[in-house]
Chimera marker file (.cmm) of the C-alpha trace (Angstrom):
<marker_set name="trace">
<marker id="1" x="-1.253" y="17.067" z="16.987" r="1" g="1" b="0" radius="0.5"/>
<marker id="2" x="-4.442" y="17.632" z="15.024" r="1" g="1" b="0" radius="0.5"/>
<marker id="3" x="-5.974" y="17.647" z="11.577" r="1" g="1" b="0" radius="0.5"/>
<marker id="4" x="-4.177" y="16.549" z="8.454" r="1" g="1" b="0" radius="0.5"/>
<marker id="5" x="-0.830" y="16.005" z="10.183" r="1" g="1" b="0" radius="0.5"/>
<marker id="6" x="-2.459" y="13.603" z="12.660" r="1" g="1" b="0" radius="0.5"/>
<marker id="7" x="-4.236" y="11.696" z="9.878" r="1" g="1" b="0" radius="0.5"/>
<marker id="8" x="-1.033" y="11.433" z="7.854" r="1" g="1" b="0" radius="0.5"/>
<marker id="9" x="0.963" y="10.167" z="10.826" r="1" g="1" b="0" radius="0.5"/>
<marker id="10" x="-1.786" y="7.679" z="11.719" r="1" g="1" b="0" radius="0.5"/>
<marker id="11" x="-1.670" y="6.292" z="8.170" r="1" g="1" b="0" radius="0.5"/>
<marker id="12" x="2.109" y="5.944" z="8.315" r="1" g="1" b="0" radius="0.5"/>
<marker id="13" x="1.995" y="4.203" z="11.705" r="1" g="1" b="0" radius="0.5"/>
<marker id="14" x="-0.750" y="1.878" z="10.459" r="1" g="1" b="0" radius="0.5"/>
<marker id="15" x="1.329" y="0.825" z="7.438" r="1" g="1" b="0" radius="0.5"/>
<marker id="16" x="4.334" y="0.068" z="9.652" r="1" g="1" b="0" radius="0.5"/>
<marker id="17" x="2.279" y="-1.892" z="12.187" r="1" g="1" b="0" radius="0.5"/>
<marker id="18" x="0.444" y="-3.898" z="9.525" r="1" g="1" b="0" radius="0.5"/>
<marker id="19" x="3.846" y="-4.557" z="7.947" r="1" g="1" b="0" radius="0.5"/>
<marker id="20" x="4.876" y="-6.387" z="11.111" r="1" g="1" b="0" radius="0.5"/>
<marker id="21" x="6.585" y="-3.723" z="13.229" r="1" g="1" b="0" radius="0.5"/>
<marker id="22" x="5.820" y="-3.705" z="16.937" r="1" g="1" b="0" radius="0.5"/>
<marker id="23" x="4.233" y="-0.724" z="18.659" r="1" g="1" b="0" radius="0.5"/>
<marker id="24" x="7.386" y="-0.296" z="20.711" r="1" g="1" b="0" radius="0.5"/>
<marker id="25" x="9.619" y="-0.326" z="17.598" r="1" g="1" b="0" radius="0.5"/>
<marker id="26" x="7.379" y="2.211" z="15.865" r="1" g="1" b="0" radius="0.5"/>
<marker id="27" x="7.390" y="4.439" z="18.952" r="1" g="1" b="0" radius="0.5"/>
<marker id="28" x="11.185" y="4.339" z="19.134" r="1" g="1" b="0" radius="0.5"/>
<marker id="29" x="11.564" y="5.072" z="15.410" r="1" g="1" b="0" radius="0.5"/>
<marker id="30" x="9.273" y="8.104" z="15.581" r="1" g="1" b="0" radius="0.5"/>
<marker id="31" x="10.404" y="9.443" z="18.942" r="1" g="1" b="0" radius="0.5"/>
<marker id="32" x="6.930" y="8.924" z="20.415" r="1" g="1" b="0" radius="0.5"/>
<marker id="33" x="5.662" y="7.082" z="23.464" r="1" g="1" b="0" radius="0.5"/>
<marker id="34" x="4.194" y="3.592" z="23.353" r="1" g="1" b="0" radius="0.5"/>
<marker id="35" x="0.862" y="5.012" z="24.552" r="1" g="1" b="0" radius="0.5"/>
<marker id="36" x="0.763" y="7.649" z="21.804" r="1" g="1" b="0" radius="0.5"/>
<marker id="37" x="1.375" y="5.076" z="19.065" r="1" g="1" b="0" radius="0.5"/>
<marker id="38" x="-1.141" y="2.643" z="20.596" r="1" g="1" b="0" radius="0.5"/>
<marker id="39" x="-3.785" y="5.398" z="20.732" r="1" g="1" b="0" radius="0.5"/>
<marker id="40" x="-3.096" y="6.490" z="17.141" r="1" g="1" b="0" radius="0.5"/>
<marker id="41" x="-3.391" y="2.920" z="15.865" r="1" g="1" b="0" radius="0.5"/>
<marker id="42" x="-6.640" y="2.431" z="17.765" r="1" g="1" b="0" radius="0.5"/>
<marker id="43" x="-8.053" y="5.673" z="16.369" r="1" g="1" b="0" radius="0.5"/>
<marker id="44" x="-7.061" y="4.520" z="12.869" r="1" g="1" b="0" radius="0.5"/>
<marker id="45" x="-9.143" y="1.357" z="13.325" r="1" g="1" b="0" radius="0.5"/>
<marker id="46" x="-6.209" y="-1.045" z="13.348" r="1" g="1" b="0" radius="0.5"/>
<marker id="47" x="-6.865" y="-4.524" z="14.752" r="1" g="1" b="0" radius="0.5"/>
<marker id="48" x="-4.096" y="-4.763" z="17.338" r="1" g="1" b="0" radius="0.5"/>
<marker id="49" x="-2.183" y="-8.017" z="17.721" r="1" g="1" b="0" radius="0.5"/>
<marker id="50" x="-2.054" y="-9.862" z="21.015" r="1" g="1" b="0" radius="0.5"/>
<marker id="51" x="1.068" y="-10.045" z="23.136" r="1" g="1" b="0" radius="0.5"/>
<marker id="52" x="3.867" y="-11.725" z="21.236" r="1" g="1" b="0" radius="0.5"/>
<marker id="53" x="2.758" y="-10.127" z="17.989" r="1" g="1" b="0" radius="0.5"/>
<marker id="54" x="3.944" y="-11.487" z="14.677" r="1" g="1" b="0" radius="0.5"/>
<marker id="55" x="6.102" y="-14.187" z="16.276" r="1" g="1" b="0" radius="0.5"/>
<marker id="56" x="3.135" y="-16.189" z="17.565" r="1" g="1" b="0" radius="0.5"/>
<marker id="57" x="2.105" y="-19.442" z="15.827" r="1" g="1" b="0" radius="0.5"/>
<marker id="58" x="5.247" y="-19.870" z="13.770" r="1" g="1" b="0" radius="0.5"/>
<marker id="59" x="5.583" y="-23.238" z="12.034" r="1" g="1" b="0" radius="0.5"/>
<marker id="60" x="7.477" y="-25.712" z="14.193" r="1" g="1" b="0" radius="0.5"/>
<marker id="61" x="6.503" y="-24.030" z="17.463" r="1" g="1" b="0" radius="0.5"/>
<link id1="1" id2="2" r="1" g="1" b="0" radius="0.2"/>
<link id1="2" id2="3" r="1" g="1" b="0" radius="0.2"/>
<link id1="3" id2="4" r="1" g="1" b="0" radius="0.2"/>
<link id1="4" id2="5" r="1" g="1" b="0" radius="0.2"/>
<link id1="5" id2="6" r="1" g="1" b="0" radius="0.2"/>
<link id1="6" id2="7" r="1" g="1" b="0" radius="0.2"/>
<link id1="7" id2="8" r="1" g="1" b="0" radius="0.2"/>
<link id1="8" id2="9" r="1" g="1" b="0" radius="0.2"/>
<link id1="9" id2="10" r="1" g="1" b="0" radius="0.2"/>
<link id1="10" id2="11" r="1" g="1" b="0" radius="0.2"/>
<link id1="11" id2="12" r="1" g="1" b="0" radius="0.2"/>
<link id1="12" id2="13" r="1" g="1" b="0" radius="0.2"/>
<link id1="13" id2="14" r="1" g="1" b="0" radius="0.2"/>
<link id1="14" id2="15" r="1" g="1" b="0" radius="0.2"/>
<link id1="15" id2="16" r="1" g="1" b="0" radius="0.2"/>
<link id1="16" id2="17" r="1" g="1" b="0" radius="0.2"/>
<link id1="17" id2="18" r="1" g="1" b="0" radius="0.2"/>
<link id1="18" id2="19" r="1" g="1" b="0" radius="0.2"/>
<link id1="19" id2="20" r="1" g="1" b="0" radius="0.2"/>
<link id1="20" id2="21" r="1" g="1" b="0" radius="0.2"/>
<link id1="21" id2="22" r="1" g="1" b="0" radius="0.2"/>
<link id1="22" id2="23" r="1" g="1" b="0" radius="0.2"/>
<link id1="23" id2="24" r="1" g="1" b="0" radius="0.2"/>
<link id1="24" id2="25" r="1" g="1" b="0" radius="0.2"/>
<link id1="25" id2="26" r="1" g="1" b="0" radius="0.2"/>
<link id1="26" id2="27" r="1" g="1" b="0" radius="0.2"/>
<link id1="27" id2="28" r="1" g="1" b="0" radius="0.2"/>
<link id1="28" id2="29" r="1" g="1" b="0" radius="0.2"/>
<link id1="29" id2="30" r="1" g="1" b="0" radius="0.2"/>
<link id1="30" id2="31" r="1" g="1" b="0" radius="0.2"/>
<link id1="31" id2="32" r="1" g="1" b="0" radius="0.2"/>
<link id1="32" id2="33" r="1" g="1" b="0" radius="0.2"/>
<link id1="33" id2="34" r="1" g="1" b="0" radius="0.2"/>
<link id1="34" id2="35" r="1" g="1" b="0" radius="0.2"/>
<link id1="35" id2="36" r="1" g="1" b="0" radius="0.2"/>
<link id1="36" id2="37" r="1" g="1" b="0" radius="0.2"/>
<link id1="37" id2="38" r="1" g="1" b="0" radius="0.2"/>
<link id1="38" id2="39" r="1" g="1" b="0" radius="0.2"/>
<link id1="39" id2="40" r="1" g="1" b="0" radius="0.2"/>
<link id1="40" id2="41" r="1" g="1" b="0" radius="0.2"/>
<link id1="41" id2="42" r="1" g="1" b="0" radius="0.2"/>
<link id1="42" id2="43" r="1" g="1" b="0" radius="0.2"/>
<link id1="43" id2="44" r="1" g="1" b="0" radius="0.2"/>
<link id1="44" id2="45" r="1" g="1" b="0" radius="0.2"/>
<link id1="45" id2="46" r="1" g="1" b="0" radius="0.2"/>
<link id1="46" id2="47" r="1" g="1" b="0" radius="0.2"/>
<link id1="47" id2="48" r="1" g="1" b="0" radius="0.2"/>
<link id1="48" id2="49" r="1" g="1" b="0" radius="0.2"/>
<link id1="49" id2="50" r="1" g="1" b="0" radius="0.2"/>
<link id1="50" id2="51" r="1" g="1" b="0" radius="0.2"/>
<link id1="51" id2="52" r="1" g="1" b="0" radius="0.2"/>
<link id1="52" id2="53" r="1" g="1" b="0" radius="0.2"/>
<link id1="53" id2="54" r="1" g="1" b="0" radius="0.2"/>
<link id1="54" id2="55" r="1" g="1" b="0" radius="0.2"/>
<link id1="55" id2="56" r="1" g="1" b="0" radius="0.2"/>
<link id1="56" id2="57" r="1" g="1" b="0" radius="0.2"/>
<link id1="57" id2="58" r="1" g="1" b="0" radius="0.2"/>
<link id1="58" id2="59" r="1" g="1" b="0" radius="0.2"/>
<link id1="59" id2="60" r="1" g="1" b="0" radius="0.2"/>
<link id1="60" id2="61" r="1" g="1" b="0" radius="0.2"/>
</marker_set>
């Protein structure tokens, strides 16, 4: 995947990830591998969450 299609997909993946979706959930939804989604997010400059993602540091924990 190259060019405009890659940039468009990277933008879509970034929006989903920043909206709280996990890399694994995004990969499943798009029929892609975890590694592909991780690489695309990294290339898009996304600050990746640590293990545990959005569930970490919830009030009352």
